[in-house]
C-alpha positions in Angstrom: -83.6 11.0 4.6 -79.6 9.8 4.9 -78.8 12.7 6.6 -80.9 12.1 9.4 -79.7 8.6 9.7 -76.0 10.2 9.9 -76.9 12.4 12.8 -78.9 9.6 14.6 -76.0 7.4 14.4 -73.7 10.2 15.3 -75.9 11.2 18.2 -76.2 7.5 19.5 -72.3 7.2 19.4 -71.8 10.2 21.1 -74.2 9.1 23.8 -72.8 5.6 24.3 -69.5 7.5 24.4 -70.2 9.9 27.3 -72.1 7.2 29.4 -68.9 4.6 28.5 -66.5 7.0 29.9 -68.9 8.7 33.0 -69.8 4.8 33.7 -65.6 4.2 33.5 -64.6 6.8 35.5 -66.8 5.6 38.1 -65.5 2.5 38.2 -62.0 4.1 38.4 -62.8 5.8 41.3 -64.2 2.9 42.9 -60.8 0.9 42.8 -59.2 3.4 43.8 -61.2 3.6 46.8 -60.9 -0.3 47.4 -57.2 0.1 46.6 -57.1 3.2 49.6 -59.4 0.9 52.1 -56.8 -2.0 51.4 -53.8 0.5 52.3 -55.2 1.6 55.1 -56.4 -1.8 56.9 -52.7 -3.1 56.6 -51.5 0.2 58.2 -54.4 -0.8 60.6 -52.6 -4.3 61.0 -49.0 -3.9 62.4 -48.8 -7.7 62.8 -49.7 -8.3 59.5 -47.5 -5.2 58.0 -44.5 -6.3 59.6 -44.9 -10.2 58.7 -45.4 -9.2 54.8 -42.3 -6.9 55.1 -40.2 -9.9 56.8 -41.1 -12.4 54.4 -39.8 -9.7 51.7 -36.7 -9.0 53.5 -36.0 -13.0 53.3 -37.1 -13.0 49.8 -34.5 -10.4 49.0 -31.9 -12.0 51.1 -32.5 -15.5 49.5 -31.9 -13.4 45.7 -29.1 -11.8 46.9 -27.2 -14.9 48.4 -28.1 -16.8 45.3 -26.0 -14.0 42.9 -23.5 -14.0 45.4 -22.7 -17.7 45.3 -22.9 -17.8 41.8 -19.7 -15.3 41.7 -16.4 -16.5 42.3 -15.8 -13.9 45.2 -12.2 -13.9 44.2 -12.5 -12.6 40.3 -15.8 -11.0 41.0 -15.0 -9.4 44.4 -16.7 -6.2 43.4 -19.8 -7.7 41.9 -20.3 -9.2 45.6 -19.4 -5.9 47.2 -22.2 -4.4 44.9 -24.9 -7.1 45.7 -24.1 -6.7 49.5 -24.4 -2.5 49.3 -27.4 -2.9 47.8 -28.7 -5.5 50.2 -27.8 -2.7 53.2 -29.7 0.0 50.7 -33.1 -2.0 50.7 -32.5 -2.5 54.8 -32.2 1.2 55.1 -34.9 2.1 53.4 -37.0 -0.3 55.5 -35.7 1.0 58.8 -38.1 3.8 59.1 -41.0 1.6 58.8 -39.5 -1.0 61.3 -38.8 1.3 63.8 -42.8 3.1 63.5 -43.5 -0.4 63.9 -41.2 -1.4 67.0 -42.8 1.4 68.7 -46.2 0.0 68.0 -45.0 -3.2 70.0 -43.3 -4.9 67.2 -40.1 -4.6 67.0 -39.5 -8.2 64.9 -38.8 -6.3 61.4 -36.5 -4.1 63.3 -34.6 -6.6 65.4 -34.0 -8.4 61.8 -32.6 -5.6 59.7 -30.2 -5.1 62.3 -28.8 -8.4 62.3 -29.0 -8.7 58.7 -26.9 -5.5 58.6 -24.5 -6.4 60.9 -24.1 -9.9 58.9 -24.0 -8.0 55.5 -21.1 -5.6 57.0 -19.1 -8.4 58.1 -19.8 -10.5 54.5 -17.8 -6.8 53.0 -15.0 -7.1 55.6 -14.8 -10.7 54.8 -14.8 -10.8 51.2 -12.6 -7.4 51.7 -9.9 -9.5 53.8 -10.0 -12.0 51.2 -9.3 -9.9 48.0 -5.8 -9.1 50.5 -4.6 -12.4 50.2 -2.0 -14.0 47.7 -3.5 -15.1 44.0 -3.0 -18.2 44.5 -4.3 -18.3 48.0 -8.0 -16.9 46.4 -11.2 -18.7 47.8 -13.3 -19.4 44.6 -17.2 -19.8 46.2 -18.0 -21.8 43.1 -16.8 -25.4 43.4 -17.1 -28.8 41.4 -19.9 -30.3 43.9 -22.0 -27.4 43.5 -24.4 -29.3 46.6 -21.6 -28.6 48.9 -23.4 -24.2 48.8 -26.7 -24.8 49.1 -26.1 -25.0 52.6 -25.7 -21.1 52.3 -28.8 -19.7 52.7 -28.1 -16.3 54.7 -26.0 -13.5 54.7 -24.8 -14.9 57.5 -24.1 -18.2 56.8 -21.9 -16.4 53.7 -20.0 -15.0 56.0 -19.3 -17.7 57.9 -18.3 -19.7 55.1 -16.0 -17.3 53.5 -13.9 -16.5 57.3 -13.7 -20.6 57.3 -12.1 -20.5 53.7 -9.9 -17.7 54.7 -8.8 -19.2 58.2 -7.8 -22.5 55.8 -6.1 -20.2 53.4 -3.9 -18.2 56.1 -3.6 -21.9 57.9 -2.2 -23.6 54.6 0.3 -20.7 54.4 1.6 -20.4 57.3 2.2 -24.1 57.5 4.0 -23.4 53.8 6.5 -21.1 55.2 
């Protein structure tokens, strides 16, 4: 009797496990089909795909600008350059998709990538120029009044801010001599 009970319990457990495994596999398969459907829908709606990537670009830009503003461009210039290079890399990763979308009649993503690339290259040039300034004339992006930096929200704003500071330093240096 005891042996029969053990066999029955074992059989029930085995069948339950097999049925649960089969059902679980079906659920995973349905989930995978749903993911494929979502992926296909986003490719079939290029305007939505473009909009989501434009949003991703904006988030990336804000994140990278926040990092760069929190650094001192004079003492952390290499970190600023590294952040700018990462930004360039992210843009280049998106470029093939942007070119495909432009071919489909949606040029906004490619245009934004091109604009940001130009601003990033300009920022790299400005930081490199700033590193050549005399030691006492270095620009410290962090200031006592950090509210003055809240207007820097894009690569273009960063580049313009840095260019203005370099011009001011250059003017002050020539006035002193």
